[in-house]
PDB file of N, CA, C and O in Angstrom:
ATOM      1  N   UNK A   1     -26.926  -7.521  -2.205  1.00  0.00           N
ATOM      2  CA  UNK A   1     -26.133  -6.818  -1.482  1.00  0.00           C
ATOM      3  C   UNK A   1     -25.184  -7.030  -3.162  1.00  0.00           C
ATOM      4  O   UNK A   1     -25.188  -7.848  -4.081  1.00  0.00           O
ATOM      5  N   UNK A   2     -24.302  -5.473  -2.745  1.00  0.00           N
ATOM      6  CA  UNK A   2     -23.166  -5.337  -4.664  1.00  0.00           C
ATOM      7  C   UNK A   2     -22.152  -5.613  -4.016  1.00  0.00           C
ATOM      8  O   UNK A   2     -22.052  -5.569  -2.790  1.00  0.00           O
ATOM      9  N   UNK A   3     -21.141  -5.987  -4.964  1.00  0.00           N
ATOM     10  CA  UNK A   3     -20.188  -6.475  -5.181  1.00  0.00           C
ATOM     11  C   UNK A   3     -19.122  -5.355  -5.023  1.00  0.00           C
ATOM     12  O   UNK A   3     -18.870  -4.565  -5.933  1.00  0.00           O
ATOM     13  N   UNK A   4     -18.584  -5.340  -3.951  1.00  0.00           N
ATOM     14  CA  UNK A   4     -17.851  -4.465  -3.762  1.00  0.00           C
ATOM     15  C   UNK A   4     -16.045  -4.018  -4.958  1.00  0.00           C
ATOM     16  O   UNK A   4     -15.813  -4.749  -5.921  1.00  0.00           O
ATOM     17  N   UNK A   5     -15.386  -3.211  -4.733  1.00  0.00           N
ATOM     18  CA  UNK A   5     -14.978  -2.528  -6.235  1.00  0.00           C
ATOM     19  C   UNK A   5     -13.215  -3.237  -5.289  1.00  0.00           C
ATOM     20  O   UNK A   5     -12.897  -3.115  -4.106  1.00  0.00           O
ATOM     21  N   UNK A   6     -12.408  -3.968  -6.512  1.00  0.00           N
ATOM     22  CA  UNK A   6     -11.083  -4.616  -5.487  1.00  0.00           C
ATOM     23  C   UNK A   6     -10.788  -3.227  -5.423  1.00  0.00           C
ATOM     24  O   UNK A   6     -11.764  -2.494  -5.579  1.00  0.00           O
ATOM     25  N   UNK A   7      -9.478  -2.574  -5.197  1.00  0.00           N
ATOM     26  CA  UNK A   7      -8.727  -2.122  -4.877  1.00  0.00           C
ATOM     27  C   UNK A   7      -7.114  -2.915  -4.876  1.00  0.00           C
ATOM     28  O   UNK A   7      -6.874  -3.830  -4.088  1.00  0.00           O
ATOM     29  N   UNK A   8      -6.157  -2.441  -5.811  1.00  0.00           N
ATOM     30  CA  UNK A   8      -5.030  -3.477  -5.560  1.00  0.00           C
ATOM     31  C   UNK A   8      -3.922  -3.277  -4.992  1.00  0.00           C
ATOM     32  O   UNK A   8      -3.118  -2.702  -5.725  1.00  0.00           O
ATOM     33  N   UNK A   9      -3.458  -3.584  -3.709  1.00  0.00           N
ATOM     34  CA  UNK A   9      -2.122  -2.455  -2.981  1.00  0.00           C
ATOM     35  C   UNK A   9      -0.794  -3.196  -3.590  1.00  0.00           C
ATOM     36  O   UNK A   9      -0.506  -4.254  -3.032  1.00  0.00           O
ATOM     37  N   UNK A  10      -0.055  -2.826  -4.534  1.00  0.00           N
ATOM     38  CA  UNK A  10       1.513  -3.885  -4.918  1.00  0.00           C
ATOM     39  C   UNK A  10       2.179  -3.899  -3.082  1.00  0.00           C
ATOM     40  O   UNK A  10       1.979  -3.123  -2.147  1.00  0.00           O
ATOM     41  N   UNK A  11       3.137  -5.365  -3.223  1.00  0.00           N
ATOM     42  CA  UNK A  11       3.934  -5.157  -2.160  1.00  0.00           C
ATOM     43  C   UNK A  11       4.181  -4.492  -1.743  1.00  0.00           C
ATOM     44  O   UNK A  11       4.000  -4.269  -0.546  1.00  0.00           O
ATOM     45  N   UNK A  12       5.219  -3.231  -3.233  1.00  0.00           N
ATOM     46  CA  UNK A  12       6.038  -2.025  -2.561  1.00  0.00           C
ATOM     47  C   UNK A  12       4.927  -0.732  -2.074  1.00  0.00           C
ATOM     48  O   UNK A  12       5.385   0.141  -1.337  1.00  0.00           O
ATOM     49  N   UNK A  13       3.983  -0.680  -2.358  1.00  0.00           N
ATOM     50  CA  UNK A  13       3.025   0.180  -2.009  1.00  0.00           C
ATOM     51  C   UNK A  13       3.069  -0.504  -0.025  1.00  0.00           C
ATOM     52  O   UNK A  13       3.360   0.222   0.926  1.00  0.00           O
ATOM     53  N   UNK A  14       2.818  -1.517   0.046  1.00  0.00           N
ATOM     54  CA  UNK A  14       2.652  -2.157   1.387  1.00  0.00           C
ATOM     55  C   UNK A  14       4.026  -1.633   2.289  1.00  0.00           C
ATOM     56  O   UNK A  14       3.807  -0.988   3.314  1.00  0.00           O
ATOM     57  N   UNK A  15       5.050  -1.844   1.994  1.00  0.00           N
ATOM     58  CA  UNK A  15       6.454  -1.873   2.379  1.00  0.00           C
ATOM     59  C   UNK A  15       6.058  -0.386   2.883  1.00  0.00           C
ATOM     60  O   UNK A  15       5.813  -0.031   4.036  1.00  0.00           O
ATOM     61  N   UNK A  16       6.067   0.634   1.304  1.00  0.00           N
ATOM     62  CA  UNK A  16       6.607   1.850   1.758  1.00  0.00           C
ATOM     63  C   UNK A  16       4.930   2.258   2.692  1.00  0.00           C
ATOM     64  O   UNK A  16       4.891   3.458   2.965  1.00  0.00           O
ATOM     65  N   UNK A  17       4.271   1.850   2.938  1.00  0.00           N
ATOM     66  CA  UNK A  17       3.394   2.547   4.071  1.00  0.00           C
ATOM     67  C   UNK A  17       3.709   1.527   5.194  1.00  0.00           C
ATOM     68  O   UNK A  17       2.730   1.360   5.921  1.00  0.00           O
ATOM     69  N   UNK A  18       4.397   1.064   5.415  1.00  0.00           N
ATOM     70  CA  UNK A  18       4.486   0.306   6.432  1.00  0.00           C
ATOM     71  C   UNK A  18       5.529   1.026   7.022  1.00  0.00           C
ATOM     72  O   UNK A  18       5.491   1.786   7.989  1.00  0.00           O
ATOM     73  N   UNK A  19       6.677   0.614   6.152  1.00  0.00           N
ATOM     74  CA  UNK A  19       7.971   2.401   6.636  1.00  0.00           C
ATOM     75  C   UNK A  19       7.232   3.821   7.380  1.00  0.00           C
ATOM     76  O   UNK A  19       7.052   4.225   8.529  1.00  0.00           O
ATOM     77  N   UNK A  20       6.927   4.303   5.951  1.00  0.00           N
ATOM     78  CA  UNK A  20       7.081   5.478   6.326  1.00  0.00           C
ATOM     79  C   UNK A  20       5.659   6.035   7.892  1.00  0.00           C
ATOM     80  O   UNK A  20       5.558   6.936   8.724  1.00  0.00           O
ATOM     81  N   UNK A  21       4.804   4.687   7.425  1.00  0.00           N
ATOM     82  CA  UNK A  21       3.583   5.053   8.592  1.00  0.00           C
ATOM     83  C   UNK A  21       3.536   4.610   9.932  1.00  0.00           C
ATOM     84  O   UNK A  21       3.323   5.277  10.945  1.00  0.00           O
ATOM     85  N   UNK A  22       3.807   3.161   9.789  1.00  0.00           N
ATOM     86  CA  UNK A  22       3.954   2.772  11.133  1.00  0.00           C
ATOM     87  C   UNK A  22       5.310   2.492  11.678  1.00  0.00           C
ATOM     88  O   UNK A  22       5.358   1.812  12.703  1.00  0.00           O
ATOM     89  N   UNK A  23       6.956   3.119  10.890  1.00  0.00           N
ATOM     90  CA  UNK A  23       7.585   2.530  11.880  1.00  0.00           C
ATOM     91  C   UNK A  23       8.354   4.372  12.257  1.00  0.00           C
ATOM     92  O   UNK A  23       9.264   4.740  12.999  1.00  0.00           O
ATOM     93  N   UNK A  24       7.351   5.168  11.243  1.00  0.00           N
ATOM     94  CA  UNK A  24       8.016   6.204  11.326  1.00  0.00           C
ATOM     95  C   UNK A  24       9.007   6.890  10.527  1.00  0.00           C
ATOM     96  O   UNK A  24       9.256   8.064  10.799  1.00  0.00           O
ATOM     97  N   UNK A  25       9.696   6.221   9.431  1.00  0.00           N
ATOM     98  CA  UNK A  25      11.277   6.474   9.197  1.00  0.00           C
ATOM     99  C   UNK A  25      10.662   7.912   8.245  1.00  0.00           C
ATOM    100  O   UNK A  25       9.571   8.223   7.768  1.00  0.00           O
ATOM    101  N   UNK A  26      11.553   8.318   8.279  1.00  0.00           N
ATOM    102  CA  UNK A  26      11.863   9.641   7.648  1.00  0.00           C
ATOM    103  C   UNK A  26      11.946   8.935   5.285  1.00  0.00           C
ATOM    104  O   UNK A  26      12.628   8.061   4.748  1.00  0.00           O
ATOM    105  N   UNK A  27      10.875   9.933   4.695  1.00  0.00           N
ATOM    106  CA  UNK A  27      11.394   9.138   3.168  1.00  0.00           C
ATOM    107  C   UNK A  27      12.644   8.730   2.480  1.00  0.00           C
ATOM    108  O   UNK A  27      12.907   7.903   1.606  1.00  0.00           O
ATOM    109  N   UNK A  28      13.579   9.908   3.428  1.00  0.00           N
ATOM    110  CA  UNK A  28      15.068   9.541   2.840  1.00  0.00           C
ATOM    111  C   UNK A  28      15.821   7.710   3.608  1.00  0.00           C
ATOM    112  O   UNK A  28      16.539   6.823   3.149  1.00  0.00           O
ATOM    113  N   UNK A  29      15.065   7.971   5.026  1.00  0.00           N
ATOM    114  CA  UNK A  29      15.630   6.084   5.264  1.00  0.00           C
ATOM    115  C   UNK A  29      14.697   4.811   4.927  1.00  0.00           C
ATOM    116  O   UNK A  29      14.859   3.607   5.124  1.00  0.00           O
ATOM    117  N   UNK A  30      13.480   5.685   4.242  1.00  0.00           N
ATOM    118  CA  UNK A  30      12.450   4.561   4.485  1.00  0.00           C
ATOM    119  C   UNK A  30      13.567   4.034   2.830  1.00  0.00           C
ATOM    120  O   UNK A  30      13.980   2.904   2.566  1.00  0.00           O
ATOM    121  N   UNK A  31      13.763   5.314   2.026  1.00  0.00           N
ATOM    122  CA  UNK A  31      13.579   4.608   0.815  1.00  0.00           C
ATOM    123  C   UNK A  31      14.919   4.480   0.115  1.00  0.00           C
ATOM    124  O   UNK A  31      15.149   4.694  -1.076  1.00  0.00           O
ATOM    125  N   UNK A  32      15.802   4.075   1.106  1.00  0.00           N
ATOM    126  CA  UNK A  32      17.375   3.743   1.319  1.00  0.00           C
ATOM    127  C   UNK A  32      17.231   2.119   1.796  1.00  0.00           C
ATOM    128  O   UNK A  32      17.910   1.191   1.357  1.00  0.00           O
ATOM    129  N   UNK A  33      16.228   2.040   2.750  1.00  0.00           N
ATOM    130  CA  UNK A  33      15.686   0.623   3.205  1.00  0.00           C
ATOM    131  C   UNK A  33      14.842  -0.340   1.953  1.00  0.00           C
ATOM    132  O   UNK A  33      14.638  -1.551   2.041  1.00  0.00           O
ATOM    133  N   UNK A  34      14.502   0.391   1.002  1.00  0.00           N
ATOM    134  CA  UNK A  34      13.752  -0.299   0.118  1.00  0.00           C
ATOM    135  C   UNK A  34      14.867  -0.010  -1.612  1.00  0.00           C
ATOM    136  O   UNK A  34      14.287  -0.246  -2.672  1.00  0.00           O
ATOM    137  N   UNK A  35      16.160   0.411  -1.652  1.00  0.00           N
ATOM    138  CA  UNK A  35      16.579   1.033  -1.959  1.00  0.00           C
ATOM    139  C   UNK A  35      16.749   1.520  -3.127  1.00  0.00           C
ATOM    140  O   UNK A  35      17.518   1.281  -4.057  1.00  0.00           O
ATOM    141  N   UNK A  36      15.425   2.663  -2.827  1.00  0.00           N
ATOM    142  CA  UNK A  36      15.352   3.276  -4.258  1.00  0.00           C
ATOM    143  C   UNK A  36      14.900   5.342  -4.093  1.00  0.00           C
ATOM    144  O   UNK A  36      14.342   5.884  -3.139  1.00  0.00           O
ATOM    145  N   UNK A  37      15.145   5.660  -4.718  1.00  0.00           N
ATOM    146  CA  UNK A  37      15.924   7.418  -4.424  1.00  0.00           C
ATOM    147  C   UNK A  37      14.247   7.517  -3.981  1.00  0.00           C
ATOM    148  O   UNK A  37      13.177   6.916  -4.086  1.00  0.00           O
ATOM    149  N   UNK A  38      14.871   8.726  -3.418  1.00  0.00           N
ATOM    150  CA  UNK A  38      13.543   8.935  -2.463  1.00  0.00           C
ATOM    151  C   UNK A  38      12.812   9.318  -3.182  1.00  0.00           C
ATOM    152  O   UNK A  38      11.855   8.544  -3.194  1.00  0.00           O
ATOM    153  N   UNK A  39      12.576  10.702  -4.332  1.00  0.00           N
ATOM    154  CA  UNK A  39      11.611  10.663  -4.802  1.00  0.00           C
ATOM    155  C   UNK A  39      10.788   9.516  -5.483  1.00  0.00           C
ATOM    156  O   UNK A  39       9.569   9.357  -5.530  1.00  0.00           O
ATOM    157  N   UNK A  40      11.788   8.780  -5.985  1.00  0.00           N
ATOM    158  CA  UNK A  40      10.531   6.972  -6.400  1.00  0.00           C
ATOM    159  C   UNK A  40      10.150   7.031  -4.877  1.00  0.00           C
ATOM    160  O   UNK A  40       9.028   7.514  -5.024  1.00  0.00           O
ATOM    161  N   UNK A  41      10.255   6.916  -3.830  1.00  0.00           N
ATOM    162  CA  UNK A  41      10.051   5.625  -2.567  1.00  0.00           C
ATOM    163  C   UNK A  41       8.633   7.251  -2.181  1.00  0.00           C
ATOM    164  O   UNK A  41       7.677   6.846  -1.520  1.00  0.00           O
ATOM    165  N   UNK A  42       8.568   8.668  -2.521  1.00  0.00           N
ATOM    166  CA  UNK A  42       7.884   8.919  -2.547  1.00  0.00           C
ATOM    167  C   UNK A  42       6.102   9.344  -2.991  1.00  0.00           C
ATOM    168  O   UNK A  42       5.078   9.764  -2.451  1.00  0.00           O
ATOM    169  N   UNK A  43       6.838   8.699  -4.940  1.00  0.00           N
ATOM    170  CA  UNK A  43       5.942   8.260  -5.824  1.00  0.00           C
ATOM    171  C   UNK A  43       5.336   7.158  -5.347  1.00  0.00           C
ATOM    172  O   UNK A  43       4.122   7.350  -5.282  1.00  0.00           O
ATOM    173  N   UNK A  44       5.799   5.608  -4.825  1.00  0.00           N
ATOM    174  CA  UNK A  44       5.217   4.912  -4.319  1.00  0.00           C
ATOM    175  C   UNK A  44       3.986   5.067  -3.004  1.00  0.00           C
ATOM    176  O   UNK A  44       2.819   4.684  -2.914  1.00  0.00           O
ATOM    177  N   UNK A  45       5.092   5.976  -1.901  1.00  0.00           N
ATOM    178  CA  UNK A  45       4.055   6.145  -0.584  1.00  0.00           C
ATOM    179  C   UNK A  45       2.610   7.081  -1.004  1.00  0.00           C
ATOM    180  O   UNK A  45       1.513   6.860  -0.490  1.00  0.00           O
ATOM    181  N   UNK A  46       2.800   7.867  -1.763  1.00  0.00           N
ATOM    182  CA  UNK A  46       1.543   9.043  -2.532  1.00  0.00           C
ATOM    183  C   UNK A  46       0.221   7.649  -3.294  1.00  0.00           C
ATOM    184  O   UNK A  46      -0.961   7.416  -3.545  1.00  0.00           O
ATOM    185  N   UNK A  47       1.299   7.247  -3.328  1.00  0.00           N
ATOM    186  CA  UNK A  47      -0.024   6.101  -4.278  1.00  0.00           C
ATOM    187  C   UNK A  47      -0.654   5.074  -3.531  1.00  0.00           C
ATOM    188  O   UNK A  47      -1.635   4.423  -3.889  1.00  0.00           O
ATOM    189  N   UNK A  48      -0.178   4.996  -2.728  1.00  0.00           N
ATOM    190  CA  UNK A  48      -0.689   3.484  -2.139  1.00  0.00           C
ATOM    191  C   UNK A  48      -1.154   4.755  -1.065  1.00  0.00           C
ATOM    192  O   UNK A  48      -2.341   4.865  -1.370  1.00  0.00           O
ATOM    193  N   UNK A  49      -0.987   5.431  -0.350  1.00  0.00           N
ATOM    194  CA  UNK A  49      -1.711   6.612   0.880  1.00  0.00           C
ATOM    195  C   UNK A  49      -3.290   6.882  -0.442  1.00  0.00           C
ATOM    196  O   UNK A  49      -4.470   6.813  -0.097  1.00  0.00           O
ATOM    197  N   UNK A  50      -2.782   7.183  -1.927  1.00  0.00           N
ATOM    198  CA  UNK A  50      -4.017   7.517  -2.654  1.00  0.00           C
ATOM    199  C   UNK A  50      -4.866   6.420  -1.940  1.00  0.00           C
ATOM    200  O   UNK A  50      -5.733   6.636  -1.093  1.00  0.00           O
ATOM    201  N   UNK A  51      -4.433   5.082  -2.472  1.00  0.00           N
ATOM    202  CA  UNK A  51      -5.546   3.543  -2.776  1.00  0.00           C
ATOM    203  C   UNK A  51      -6.359   3.815  -1.712  1.00  0.00           C
ATOM    204  O   UNK A  51      -7.564   4.041  -1.822  1.00  0.00           O
ATOM    205  N   UNK A  52      -5.477   3.794  -0.236  1.00  0.00           N
ATOM    206  CA  UNK A  52      -5.953   3.311   1.002  1.00  0.00           C
ATOM    207  C   UNK A  52      -7.393   4.588   1.433  1.00  0.00           C
ATOM    208  O   UNK A  52      -8.401   4.457   2.128  1.00  0.00           O
ATOM    209  N   UNK A  53      -7.018   5.391   0.887  1.00  0.00           N
ATOM    210  CA  UNK A  53      -8.131   7.024   1.706  1.00  0.00           C
ATOM    211  C   UNK A  53      -9.408   5.895   0.528  1.00  0.00           C
ATOM    212  O   UNK A  53     -10.113   5.029   1.045  1.00  0.00           O
ATOM    213  N   UNK A  54      -9.439   6.209  -1.138  1.00  0.00           N
ATOM    214  CA  UNK A  54     -10.331   6.025  -2.080  1.00  0.00           C
ATOM    215  C   UNK A  54     -11.295   4.655  -1.531  1.00  0.00           C
ATOM    216  O   UNK A  54     -12.461   4.481  -1.885  1.00  0.00           O
ATOM    217  N   UNK A  55     -10.469   3.668  -0.517  1.00  0.00           N
ATOM    218  CA  UNK A  55     -10.800   2.427   0.044  1.00  0.00           C
ATOM    219  C   UNK A  55     -12.071   3.140   1.046  1.00  0.00           C
ATOM    220  O   UNK A  55     -13.296   3.068   0.953  1.00  0.00           O
ATOM    221  N   UNK A  56     -11.291   3.755   1.895  1.00  0.00           N
ATOM    222  CA  UNK A  56     -12.162   4.563   2.820  1.00  0.00           C
ATOM    223  C   UNK A  56     -13.038   4.992   2.644  1.00  0.00           C
ATOM    224  O   UNK A  56     -14.078   4.453   3.022  1.00  0.00           O
ATOM    225  N   UNK A  57     -13.026   6.347   1.885  1.00  0.00           N
ATOM    226  CA  UNK A  57     -14.066   6.888   1.556  1.00  0.00           C
ATOM    227  C   UNK A  57     -14.988   6.548   0.874  1.00  0.00           C
ATOM    228  O   UNK A  57     -16.175   6.843   1.011  1.00  0.00           O
ATOM    229  N   UNK A  58     -14.280   5.624  -0.247  1.00  0.00           N
ATOM    230  CA  UNK A  58     -15.983   5.004  -1.181  1.00  0.00           C
ATOM    231  C   UNK A  58     -16.274   4.183  -0.650  1.00  0.00           C
ATOM    232  O   UNK A  58     -17.402   3.962  -1.089  1.00  0.00           O
ATOM    233  N   UNK A  59     -15.985   3.193   0.346  1.00  0.00           N
ATOM    234  CA  UNK A  59     -15.972   1.987   0.661  1.00  0.00           C
ATOM    235  C   UNK A  59     -15.495   0.455  -0.195  1.00  0.00           C
ATOM    236  O   UNK A  59     -15.928  -0.680   0.004  1.00  0.00           O
ATOM    237  N   UNK A  60     -14.469   0.918  -1.176  1.00  0.00           N
ATOM    238  CA  UNK A  60     -14.302  -0.464  -1.621  1.00  0.00           C
ATOM    239  C   UNK A  60     -13.660  -1.556  -0.710  1.00  0.00           C
ATOM    240  O   UNK A  60     -13.927  -1.626   0.489  1.00  0.00           O
ATOM    241  N   UNK A  61     -12.581  -2.622  -1.502  1.00  0.00           N
ATOM    242  CA  UNK A  61     -11.991  -3.688  -0.429  1.00  0.00           C
ATOM    243  C   UNK A  61     -10.945  -3.311  -1.176  1.00  0.00           C
ATOM    244  O   UNK A  61     -10.995  -3.067  -2.381  1.00  0.00           O
ATOM    245  N   UNK A  62      -9.477  -3.230  -0.112  1.00  0.00           N
ATOM    246  CA  UNK A  62      -8.066  -3.537  -0.365  1.00  0.00           C
ATOM    247  C   UNK A  62      -8.041  -4.843  -0.747  1.00  0.00           C
ATOM    248  O   UNK A  62      -8.519  -5.872  -0.271  1.00  0.00           O
ATOM    249  N   UNK A  63      -7.340  -4.572  -1.770  1.00  0.00           N
ATOM    250  CA  UNK A  63      -7.081  -6.455  -2.328  1.00  0.00           C
ATOM    251  C   UNK A  63      -5.021  -5.832  -2.039  1.00  0.00           C
ATOM    252  O   UNK A  63      -4.498  -4.762  -2.351  1.00  0.00           O
ATOM    253  N   UNK A  64      -4.390  -7.108  -1.330  1.00  0.00           N
ATOM    254  CA  UNK A  64      -3.389  -7.212  -1.701  1.00  0.00           C
ATOM    255  C   UNK A  64      -1.998  -8.428  -2.567  1.00  0.00           C
ATOM    256  O   UNK A  64      -1.884  -9.651  -2.495  1.00  0.00           O
ATOM    257  N   UNK A  65      -1.142  -7.363  -3.329  1.00  0.00           N
ATOM    258  CA  UNK A  65      -1.454  -8.895  -4.753  1.00  0.00           C
ATOM    259  C   UNK A  65      -0.120  -8.972  -3.725  1.00  0.00           C
ATOM    260  O   UNK A  65       0.535  -8.495  -2.798  1.00  0.00           O
ATOM    261  N   UNK A  66      -0.368 -10.227  -4.957  1.00  0.00           N
ATOM    262  CA  UNK A  66       0.983 -11.343  -4.070  1.00  0.00           C
ATOM    263  C   UNK A  66       1.968 -11.384  -5.416  1.00  0.00           C
ATOM    264  O   UNK A  66       1.647 -10.854  -6.480  1.00  0.00           O
ATOM    265  N   UNK A  67       3.073 -12.015  -5.220  1.00  0.00           N
ATOM    266  CA  UNK A  67       3.835 -12.107  -5.646  1.00  0.00           C
ATOM    267  C   UNK A  67       3.752 -13.077  -7.529  1.00  0.00           C
ATOM    268  O   UNK A  67       4.629 -13.247  -8.377  1.00  0.00           O
ATOM    269  N   UNK A  68       2.217 -13.502  -7.482  1.00  0.00           N
ATOM    270  CA  UNK A  68       2.349 -14.395  -8.523  1.00  0.00           C
ATOM    271  C   UNK A  68       1.300 -13.692  -8.933  1.00  0.00           C
ATOM    272  O   UNK A  68       0.313 -14.398  -9.136  1.00  0.00           O
ATOM    273  N   UNK A  69       1.101 -12.147  -9.200  1.00  0.00           N
ATOM    274  CA  UNK A  69       0.061 -11.198  -9.725  1.00  0.00           C
ATOM    275  C   UNK A  69      -1.391 -11.334  -9.324  1.00  0.00           C
ATOM    276  O   UNK A  69      -2.312 -10.719  -9.862  1.00  0.00           O
ATOM    277  N   UNK A  70      -1.536 -12.389  -8.107  1.00  0.00           N
ATOM    278  CA  UNK A  70      -3.185 -12.605  -7.742  1.00  0.00           C
ATOM    279  C   UNK A  70      -3.375 -12.083  -6.718  1.00  0.00           C
ATOM    280  O   UNK A  70      -2.613 -12.060  -5.752  1.00  0.00           O
ATOM    281  N   UNK A  71      -4.731 -11.463  -6.854  1.00  0.00           N
ATOM    282  CA  UNK A  71      -4.837 -10.279  -5.652  1.00  0.00           C
ATOM    283  C   UNK A  71      -5.454 -11.360  -4.236  1.00  0.00           C
ATOM    284  O   UNK A  71      -6.220 -12.322  -4.297  1.00  0.00           O
ATOM    285  N   UNK A  72      -4.815 -10.785  -3.114  1.00  0.00           N
ATOM    286  CA  UNK A  72      -5.166 -12.107  -2.298  1.00  0.00           C
ATOM    287  C   UNK A  72      -6.215 -11.057  -1.494  1.00  0.00           C
ATOM    288  O   UNK A  72      -6.292  -9.908  -1.928  1.00  0.00           O
ATOM    289  N   UNK A  73      -6.978 -11.427  -0.388  1.00  0.00           N
ATOM    290  CA  UNK A  73      -7.957 -10.206  -0.359  1.00  0.00           C
ATOM    291  C   UNK A  73      -7.561 -10.398   1.192  1.00  0.00           C
ATOM    292  O   UNK A  73      -7.676 -11.597   1.444  1.00  0.00           O
ATOM    293  N   UNK A  74      -7.078  -9.575   2.492  1.00  0.00           N
ATOM    294  CA  UNK A  74      -6.806  -9.503   3.401  1.00  0.00           C
ATOM    295  C   UNK A  74      -7.773  -9.921   4.673  1.00  0.00           C
ATOM    296  O   UNK A  74      -8.777  -9.208   4.673  1.00  0.00           O
ATOM    297  N   UNK A  75      -7.765 -10.404   5.223  1.00  0.00           N
ATOM    298  CA  UNK A  75      -8.787 -10.807   6.178  1.00  0.00           C
ATOM    299  C   UNK A  75      -8.960 -10.211   7.467  1.00  0.00           C
ATOM    300  O   UNK A  75      -8.562  -9.122   7.054  1.00  0.00           O
ATOM    301  N   UNK A  76      -9.214  -9.977   8.689  1.00  0.00           N
ATOM    302  CA  UNK A  76      -9.422  -9.155   9.769  1.00  0.00           C
ATOM    303  C   UNK A  76      -8.584  -9.744  10.448  1.00  0.00           C
ATOM    304  O   UNK A  76      -8.546 -10.927  10.109  1.00  0.00           O
ATOM    305  N   UNK A  77      -7.617  -9.419  11.555  1.00  0.00           N
ATOM    306  CA  UNK A  77      -6.793  -9.278  12.691  1.00  0.00           C
ATOM    307  C   UNK A  77      -6.652 -11.224  12.936  1.00  0.00           C
ATOM    308  O   UNK A  77      -7.245 -11.850  12.058  1.00  0.00           O
ATOM    309  N   UNK A  78      -6.211 -11.761  13.604  1.00  0.00           N
ATOM    310  CA  UNK A  78      -5.926 -12.495  14.188  1.00  0.00           C
ATOM    311  C   UNK A  78      -5.800 -12.052  15.998  1.00  0.00           C
ATOM    312  O   UNK A  78      -5.451 -12.900  16.818  1.00  0.00           O
TER     313      UNK A  78
END
């Protein structure tokens, strides 16, 4: 079996996905919650969605970064 390529998702990218896609907030409201401009939020969520799509389409492993800059692999839900 081959080793999966790891794609790292930063904490701010995960939060942007949560606010936009799970909570359904507008970019303006989500940006306010993250205390960034709407443009910055748009860039963050665009980058995050591209990483998730890359993993799904190409079979890569999505890895969540921790505060210590050490990737932690996300396991299955409990």
